[in-house]
C-alpha positions as CSV (number, residue, x, y, z in Angstrom):
1,X,262.6,-129.5,190.6
2,X,266.2,-128.8,190.4
3,X,268.5,-125.8,189.7
4,X,269.8,-127.3,186.5
5,X,268.8,-126.3,183.0
6,X,269.0,-129.2,180.7
7,X,269.6,-129.0,177.0
8,X,266.2,-130.5,176.2
9,X,263.5,-131.6,178.6
10,X,260.1,-133.2,178.1
11,X,258.3,-132.8,181.4
12,X,255.3,-134.9,180.4
13,X,257.6,-137.9,180.0
14,X,260.1,-136.8,182.7
15,X,262.9,-137.2,180.0
16,X,266.0,-135.0,179.7
17,X,268.3,-135.1,176.7
18,X,271.8,-133.8,177.2
19,X,274.2,-133.0,174.4
20,X,277.7,-133.0,175.7
21,X,280.0,-130.6,173.7
22,X,283.6,-131.3,173.2
23,X,285.5,-129.0,175.5
24,X,283.6,-128.6,178.7
25,X,282.4,-132.2,179.0
26,X,285.6,-134.1,178.2
27,X,287.8,-132.7,181.0
28,X,288.0,-134.3,184.4
29,X,286.2,-131.4,186.0
30,X,283.5,-131.4,183.4
31,X,283.0,-135.2,183.8
32,X,282.6,-134.9,187.5
33,X,280.2,-132.0,187.2
34,X,278.1,-134.0,184.7
35,X,278.0,-137.0,187.0
36,X,276.8,-134.8,190.0
37,X,274.3,-133.0,187.8
38,X,272.9,-136.3,186.4
39,X,272.7,-137.8,190.0
40,X,270.5,-134.9,191.2
41,X,268.3,-134.9,188.0
42,X,267.7,-138.7,188.4
43,X,267.0,-138.2,192.1
44,X,264.3,-135.7,191.2
45,X,262.7,-138.4,189.0
46,X,264.1,-137.5,185.5
47,X,265.4,-140.1,183.0
48,X,268.6,-138.6,181.5
49,X,269.9,-139.6,178.1
50,X,273.3,-138.3,177.1
51,X,274.8,-137.8,173.6
52,X,278.4,-136.8,173.3
53,X,280.2,-134.7,170.7
54,X,281.1,-137.7,168.6
55,X,277.4,-138.8,168.4
56,X,276.4,-135.5,166.8
57,X,279.5,-134.4,165.0
58,X,279.1,-136.3,161.7
59,X,276.0,-136.4,159.6
60,X,275.7,-140.2,159.7
61,X,276.1,-140.3,163.4
62,X,273.7,-137.4,163.9
63,X,271.1,-139.4,162.0
64,X,271.6,-142.4,164.3
65,X,271.3,-140.1,167.3
66,X,268.2,-138.4,165.9
67,X,266.5,-141.8,165.4
68,X,267.4,-142.9,168.9
69,X,265.9,-139.7,170.4
70,X,262.7,-140.1,168.3
71,X,262.5,-143.7,169.6
72,X,263.0,-142.6,173.2
73,X,260.2,-140.1,172.9
74,X,257.8,-142.6,171.4
75,X,257.9,-144.8,174.4
């Protein structure tokens, strides 16, 4: 257990999917916070997959991200 609230979590598979928005995650402070957060989540046994703003901004990239997420959850 951690104090963090992920964007999406699948407890039965111990998988977390994070969607990094543009403003908060692309600053130096945001990047450091994300790294610390990911460290503690992985230490607690979670597998963390990150998708950034550019992966989900355009429809064709969103489709690729969606297929990757579906593939991750099948495993």
